[in-house]
N, C-alpha and C positions, 0 to 999 in steps of 0.2 A: 574418516572412512565409514561407509554405511555398515550397520550391524549385519551379521549373517542372517539369511532369510529365516531360518528356523527360529532364531532368537527374536527377530523382528515380529514374526507372527505371534509368538508367545507373549511378547510385550504388549502387542495390540489387543490380544484376547483378554489379558489380565486388565488392561486399562479400561476397556469397554465393559467388562463384566462387573467391575466394582463400582461403576458410576451410579449414583442415585438419580441423576438426571443426565440428559444428553450432553456430550462434550463437543464443542465446536471444532471444526477441521483445523483452524489455525492453531488452536491449543494442542491438538494432537501432533501437528508438525513441530511445534515448539518443544514438546516434551519427548517425543519418540523419534523424530526425524530432524534433529536440529542442524545437521550439517548438509542437508540436501537443498538444492536449488528449487525454486517454486515449480518449474516444469517437471523436474525429476521427482519431487515429492508427490505431485498429482499422479504420475504414472505408478510409482511404488505403492501409494496408498490404495489406488483403485485395484491393483493386482492383489495386494494383501487382503483387502476386503473380499474380493472374489475367491481367493484361496480359502478363507475361513468359511464363507458361505458354501463352497463346494464340499467342505468337510462337515456340513450340517449345523454350523454355528449361525444363529439368527441375529445377524447384525442389523439393527433397527435404525432407520432414519426418522427423526422426530424434531418438532419445533423445540428450540431451547427455552423460549418463553411462550406459554400458552396464549398470552395476550397479543403476541406479535408473530407473524408468519414469515418475516423477512430473513430469518436466520435459522438454519437447521443444524442439528448435531447428531452424534452417533452414540449408541450404547448397545449392550447385549442384555436383554431382560432375563434375569436369573430364573424367573418362573417359566420362561419359555425354553431356556437352555436345559434345565433339569426336567426330568419326567415326574409327573404328579403322583404322589402316594406310592412310589416304588423306589427301591434302591437303584441308583444309577449304575448300569452295567456297561462294560466296555463296548459291547456290540451295539448298544443303543446310542452311545455317544462316543465314538472312537476318539475324537479329538480331546475330550476331557480325560480319557484314560491316558492318552499320550502325554498330556500336560502334567497329570499327576505323577507319571513316571519320570519325565525329564526334570521335574523339580528336585528329584532325589540325586541328580547328577550335578557335579560341581558347576559347570558352565551355565546350565539352565537355572540352577538355584540362584546364582548371582544375577542372572537376567531377570528373574521374578522379583528378587529383592530390589534391584535397581528400579524396576517399573513402579513398584508400590512406593518406594522412597521418593521418586520424582513426583508422583501424584500428591503425596502428603506435603512435600516441600512447596509445591505450587499452591497449596491451600485449597485443593479440591476436596469436596465432600465425598469420601469414598466409603463403600460398604464392604468391609473385608469379609463379612460373614458369607458373601456371595461365593467366596472361594471354597466354602465347605461342600459344595456340590461336587468338587473334584477330590474329596477326601480319600476315596479308596486308593490304597497304595498298590500299584501294579508292578510286578517284576518284568523287566525287559532285559534280561541278561544275555540274550542271544547276540553274538557279535554282528549279525546281519541287520539288527534293528536300526541303528543310527543311519547307515547309508540308505536303507530302504525308505526311512521316513523322509530324509532329505530329497530323495528321488521323487517321492510322492508329491512333496511340496513344489519341486521344480519342474515336475513332469518331464523327467529325464529317463531314457531307457537304461536298463541295467542288465548285467549278465552275471551268472553265478553257477556253481556246480550244485546239483540237487540230487539227493538219494531217496527214492521212494522205498517204502518198507518191503515191497515184494521184488526189488531189484538188487542184484549183488554189487553193482557199481554205480557211482554218481554219473550224472549226465549234465552237460552244459546247457543252461536255459537262458533264453533271451526274452526279456519281459518289458512291457510298458506298464509300470506299476500304477494301480488306481487307488489303492488305499490299504491301510493296515487295520486289522480287526483282532481283538482278543476274545476268545471264546473257549470254554471248557479248560481254562487254565493255560492256554497256549496262544501265541501270537501267530497270525496268518497274514500272508500277503495276497491280495487279490489284484489280478491284472490280466493283461492280454499277452499270451505266449505267441511271439511272432513266428517261431519255428513251426508251431502247430496251427497257427492261424485261428486261434480260439481263446476264449477266456479260461483262466486257470486259477487255482488256489494253491498256495505253497505254505507249508508249515515251516516257520523260521528255524526251528531247531533241527531241521533236516537239510539246511543249507550247509554244505561241507567246505566251501571256499569263501574267500573274501568276496564281497559284493562290489562290483565295479560299475561306475557310471559310463555309459557309452553314448557319444553324440552330444548335441547341443541341448540346452534346456528348452522347455516348452515346445518339444518336437512332436507332440501328439495331444489329442483331446480325449478326456474321459467321456464315454458315451453319455448323452443326456439321460436323466432319470435312472442312472445306475444306482442300485441299492446293494451295498456291500453285504448287508445281513442276508438278503435273499439269495445272493450269489453263494455265500457260505453254506446256507441251508441246502441249496440245490446241488452244489458240487462237493461239499463235504458234509454229508448228512450225519446227524447225531446217531451214535451206536444205540443198540437196543437199551431202552431205559431200565434202570434198576429201581427197586423200591428204596426210598430214603426215609430214615427215622431221625427226627431232631428233637432236642429239648429247647423250647422257646420260652423266654422270660415273659411273664404275663404283661400284656399291653404292648408287646413288640412283635416283630416278625410278621406283619400283616400280609406281606406278599406271599409268604409261605402258607399262612392260614387260608387265604383265598383259594389256593390251589390244592388244599389238603383233601385227602380221601377219608381221613379220620383224625380227630383231635381228642385227646384224653386229658382232661383238666386236673389240676392240683396233683401233680406227681412230684417225686423227689428230684431236686435239681442240684447243680454243683455248688450252690450257695443258698442261704436262707434269707437273703436280703429282700427277695420278693417271691411270689409264687411262680411255678413253672408248669408248662403244658407239654405233653408229648404229641408231636405233629408227624403224621405219616403222609408222604407223597408217593403216589404210584408211578408218576412219570416226571422225574426231575427235569427241569428245563436246561437248555444249553446255558453255559456260564454258571452252573449251579455252585461250584466251588467258590468262585468269586463272590457270588451272592451271599453265601454263608460267611465268608471272611469279612464282608462289608459290615455285617451286624455285630462284629466284635464279640464281647462277652455275653451278649444277649441271646445268642444262638449257638448250640453245641450239636454237632453232627455225631450220631451214634452209628448209623449204618448208611451205606455199605462200607465195609472195612477199607477197601481200596481208596475211596474218596476221603475217608477219615485220615488215612495215612498221608495222603497228599496234603491235606490241610495242616496236619501236625508238622510235616516237613517244611512247608512254606513259613509257618509261624516260627519254627526253630531257626530258619535261615534269617528271618527278620531280626529275631532276638540276638543272633550271632553277629 
């Protein structure tokens, strides 16, 4: 029986990401699609590649041997998948965030382990350090997350009850889901609301019912050139920015330093292992909490108090 689509996509992403050189299509079939007929494999593989590319994953086609051009293979260049010189944030690469979350769940952790084990057992030269670009651990505890993610992959319409903050009761929504984005510590669903005949953004923790798939898979197309980040910015603008003050370990936190309005060097920090600088940002960017958490013990948020409390809460939840 073929693997579930979400598991298959994750396996394919991992396989192509850890390759030091392109891998041939017949090897991909042998390792990840072993029970499929040739014609079924061709269809599934093409669909899976298209799904990954639609989520922003740069699946590359290249010659397996530079001296011969008669056979091509596939891989995902880690340097193109990750953003240069900045921490990878969920809104910049949603699929990486999704993968980093689903690895923490039992079924997807097994899927990832199986994919890497198959590659190693087959004697392929893999680069497991490529997986470090998905290192940020993202929480996706909202019950709506799993079904929405599956619907995004399958392009299946969904329905759910949703409560806006300014309304006393929930309302049923019918949506063609385009993608999931994590920003400002929250997961958002971006899609087309068929009742309102317009694109909409939904915060997953405001979904008050189970999410149900409606109708067949691949029943709609995501508009070409859709940019989920721009849609979030346009339909769910960032609240008025507060000033943020951080302690940043010397030699780290360059993304904060580039945006700083003030940097005070050689201040007292939480340890004496290295020097520390105090960095002030007048306009924290969207996804600021995730960016701070990504830096681990090298960055400590002092202000504002509300965001500091959120960071402490999330760290306590992980420790628990």
